[in-house]
N, C-alpha and C positions, 0 to 999 in steps of 0.2 A: 654135481655128485653130492649125494646126501649120506652122511654117516648116521644111520639109525641106531647105532649102538648107544648104550646108556653110560658106559664108563671107559671104553677103550678107544683110543685114537685109531683112525683108519689110515694105514700107511699105503701110499700110492707109489707104484713104480713108474717106469717110463712108458707112456702110452705110445702105441704103434698103429699104423694103418697098413692093412694087408689088402692088396688088390690095386685098384686104379690109382695111378699117381696124380689124378686130377684133384684128389683131396689132400689137404695138408693141415697139420695142426699149427694154428697160429699162436695160441696161448696154451701151454701145457697145464695139466692139473697140478696142484701143489703136492709136495712130498708127504704131507700129513693133513688130515682133517679131524678136528676135535670131535668127540662124541656129541651128537645132537646138532652138529653144524653142517653147513653146505659150502661148496666151492664150485666155481665155474671154470670152464675151459672153452676154447673156440676152435672151430674147424672151418676151413675155407674150401669152397668148391670152385675151381677154375677149369671148365671143360676145355680140352685141347682140340676137340672136334664135335660135330653134331652127333647125337645119339645118346644112349644110356651109359652110365658109369656106375660101377658097383665096387664096394670095398667093405671091409670090416674093421672096426676099431677095437683094439684089445688093451685093457687097462689092468695090469697086474696089481694085486693088493693083498692085504693080510686078512681078508674075510674068508674064513674057511669054506663058506658056501658059494661064494661068487668070485673066485679068483682063477683065471682072469675074468673080469667082467667084459663081455663083448656085446657089441650091437652093430647092425648093418647100416651102411650109408648108401644112398642112391641119389643120382642126379641125372638130369637130362640136359644135354647141351643143344642149343638151337642155332641154326644158321640164319643169320639175318642178311637178306639180300641188300647190297649197296643201292643207294638211291642217288641218282645223278640229276642235277638240274642245270641246264645250260641257258644262260641269259645272253642275249646278243642284241644287236641293233639292226638285224636283217640286211646287212651290207654285202652279203655274199652273192 
């Protein structure tokens, strides 16, 4: 998140994910970002099944033009077939 303001700190509320529970916030944004500064947060995708997952993240803040700031999350879960290898000595 970048605060492009010249003199006002960006105040951040609690980020929430709306939609698929396959997405979780691992590291939340800080409560405040100084003018001209940036901050990071992280989101994890752990698909519960194969197929597409969709969600929206919402970040409330004190920016009059972009509150809440939202963006879409998408992910595709894949099914990996198990692979079995049997080793023996042909005594059957």
